[in-house]
C-alpha positions as CSV (number, residue, x, y, z in Angstrom):
1,M,13.3,-0.1,-24.0
2,K,9.8,-1.2,-25.4
3,V,9.9,-4.2,-28.0
4,R,7.4,-4.7,-30.5
5,V,7.1,-8.3,-31.5
6,I,6.1,-8.7,-35.2
7,F,7.1,-12.5,-35.6
8,K,6.5,-15.0,-32.8
9,D,9.5,-16.6,-33.5
10,S,11.2,-17.3,-30.3
11,A,14.8,-17.1,-32.0
12,F,14.0,-13.8,-33.3
13,L,12.5,-12.6,-29.8
14,Y,15.8,-13.7,-28.0
15,A,17.9,-12.2,-30.7
16,R,16.0,-8.7,-30.3
17,T,16.3,-8.8,-26.6
18,V,20.2,-9.7,-26.7
19,I,20.8,-6.6,-29.2
20,I,18.8,-4.5,-26.6
21,T,20.8,-5.6,-23.7
22,N,24.1,-5.3,-25.6
23,M,22.9,-1.7,-26.6
24,A,22.6,-0.6,-23.1
25,L,26.5,-1.6,-22.5
26,K,28.1,-0.2,-25.2
27,L,28.4,3.7,-25.0
28,D,30.5,5.0,-27.7
29,D,32.3,8.5,-27.4
30,K,29.5,10.6,-28.7
31,D,27.4,8.9,-26.2
32,L,29.4,9.7,-23.5
33,A,30.0,13.2,-24.7
34,I,26.3,13.7,-25.0
35,L,25.8,12.4,-21.3
36,A,28.6,15.0,-20.1
37,A,26.8,17.7,-21.7
38,I,23.7,16.8,-20.5
39,Q,25.0,16.4,-17.0
40,E,26.4,19.9,-17.2
41,N,23.5,21.6,-18.4
42,C,20.2,19.3,-19.2
43,K,18.5,22.5,-20.7
44,L,20.7,22.4,-23.9
45,T,19.1,21.8,-26.9
46,A,19.8,18.8,-29.3
47,R,21.2,21.4,-31.7
48,Q,23.3,23.0,-29.1
49,I,24.8,19.6,-28.0
50,A,25.6,18.7,-31.8
51,K,27.5,21.8,-32.1
52,K,29.4,21.2,-28.6
53,I,30.5,17.8,-29.7
54,D,30.8,18.4,-33.6
55,S,28.3,15.6,-34.5
56,P,24.8,16.0,-36.9
57,I,21.7,17.1,-34.9
58,T,19.8,14.0,-35.9
59,T,22.5,11.8,-34.5
60,V,22.5,13.5,-31.2
61,F,18.7,13.5,-30.9
62,A,18.3,9.8,-31.9
63,K,21.3,8.9,-29.2
64,I,19.6,11.1,-26.5
65,K,16.2,9.1,-27.5
66,R,17.6,5.7,-27.3
67,M,19.5,6.4,-24.0
68,E,16.2,7.7,-22.6
69,E,14.7,4.5,-23.8
70,L,17.3,2.3,-22.2
71,G,16.9,4.4,-19.2
72,I,20.5,5.3,-19.3
73,I,19.1,8.9,-19.1
74,K,16.2,8.5,-16.3
75,G,15.1,12.2,-16.4
76,Y,15.9,15.8,-16.3
77,R,15.8,17.8,-13.0
78,A,16.4,21.6,-12.2
79,I,18.9,22.1,-9.1
80,L,17.6,24.3,-6.6
81,D,19.4,26.5,-4.2
82,P,18.5,25.2,-0.8
83,Q,19.4,28.3,1.2
84,R,17.2,30.6,-1.1
85,L,14.5,28.2,-0.3
86,N,15.1,28.2,3.6
87,C,16.2,24.7,3.6
88,S,19.8,24.8,4.1
89,T,20.5,22.4,7.1
90,T,21.5,19.1,6.0
91,A,21.7,15.9,8.3
92,F,22.7,12.4,7.7
93,I,20.8,9.8,9.8
94,L,21.7,6.3,10.7
95,A,19.0,4.2,11.3
96,S,19.0,0.5,12.9
97,V,16.0,-1.5,12.1
98,S,14.1,-4.1,14.2
99,Y,13.0,-7.0,12.0
100,R,10.5,-7.8,14.6
101,T,8.0,-5.2,16.1
102,K,7.4,-5.5,19.9
103,N,5.2,-8.1,21.0
104,S,4.8,-9.4,17.8
105,D,6.2,-12.0,15.8
106,V,5.5,-10.1,12.4
107,L,8.6,-9.5,10.4
108,V,9.3,-5.9,9.1
109,P,11.1,-6.1,6.0
110,Q,14.1,-3.4,5.7
111,R,13.0,-2.3,2.3
112,A,9.5,-1.7,3.4
113,V,11.3,0.6,6.1
114,A,13.2,2.3,3.4
115,Q,10.2,3.0,1.2
116,E,8.2,4.3,4.1
117,I,10.8,6.5,5.1
118,A,11.5,7.7,1.4
119,K,7.9,9.0,1.4
120,F,8.6,11.8,3.7
121,P,9.1,15.0,1.5
122,N,12.2,16.5,3.2
123,V,13.9,13.0,2.7
124,Q,16.3,13.2,-0.5
125,E,17.8,9.7,0.1
126,V,17.6,6.6,1.7
127,H,20.0,4.0,1.4
128,I,20.3,0.2,2.7
129,I,23.6,0.0,4.1
130,T,26.1,-2.4,5.7
131,G,27.8,-2.3,8.9
132,D,26.4,-1.7,12.6
133,W,23.6,0.5,10.9
134,D,20.8,-0.4,8.4
135,L,19.7,3.0,6.6
136,L,21.5,6.0,5.5
137,I,18.9,8.9,5.2
138,K,19.7,12.2,4.1
139,L,17.5,15.2,5.0
140,K,17.3,18.8,3.9
141,A,15.2,21.1,6.3
142,E,14.8,24.7,7.5
143,N,17.0,24.2,10.7
144,V,18.4,22.0,13.5
145,D,14.9,22.1,15.3
146,S,13.0,21.1,12.2
147,I,15.4,17.9,11.7
148,G,14.9,17.3,15.5
149,K,11.1,17.3,15.0
150,F,11.3,15.1,12.0
151,V,13.5,12.4,14.1
152,I,11.3,12.5,16.7
153,D,8.0,12.9,15.7
154,K,8.1,11.1,12.5
155,L,11.2,9.0,11.9
156,R,11.2,7.2,15.0
157,L,7.5,6.2,14.7
158,V,8.1,4.3,11.6
159,K,7.3,0.7,12.2
160,G,10.5,-1.3,12.4
161,I,12.9,1.9,13.4
162,E,14.9,1.0,16.5
163,K,17.4,3.6,17.0
164,T,18.8,6.6,15.2
165,L,22.0,8.7,15.0
166,T,21.8,12.0,13.5
167,C,24.8,13.7,12.1
168,M,24.4,17.5,11.4
169,V,26.3,18.9,8.6
170,F,28.5,22.2,9.3
171,E,29.7,22.7,5.8
172,T,29.5,21.1,2.1
173,S,32.4,20.9,0.2
174,K,30.8,19.0,-2.8
175,E,27.4,17.8,-3.3
176,T,26.5,16.6,-6.9
177,T,24.3,14.3,-8.8
178,E,26.7,13.7,-11.5
179,I,28.2,10.3,-12.2
180,A,32.0,10.5,-13.1
181,L,32.1,9.2,-16.8
182,P,34.9,7.5,-18.4
183,L,36.8,9.8,-20.4
184,T,36.6,9.7,-24.1
185,K,39.5,10.1,-26.6
186,N,38.2,13.6,-27.4
187,R,37.9,14.9,-23.8
188,Q,41.2,13.5,-22.3
């Protein structure tokens, strides 16, 4: 949230910061109901959400704006059908990072490698993980050949990538961007 300081009193600024921080942590039942409605269908208007959760439209609008400003609502996206867009093959790729490049003492930061991989358009997710592997990458492509070409011609050429393991998806039972919200009194 953007804070406009009217007084330069440090106690006031501290108090204002504490209030903003606490606002982010406390979501009431109406906030959670709004978030659930938006996750289900982000095209709903404030009026439709207000009717759905039995709340005044001005309250709903203000709560949505506040949650946007606090970064709780990061954005609104369309969910596309990958099969209709000829992009229905999914792979999860495990990658190991070599922190030193060959014949060099220059360190390659793991975050920099992850950020470089994230720039590729078919890459949907890049996660820094624990265990025997350093990165988990989710990729959508036209077919198995496209994924193979990506791994060989692009991913393995990223500075710092040491080895990869590609897991092809045969069938998807669940794929969502929704976050499970705590049950509210009204939705139990």
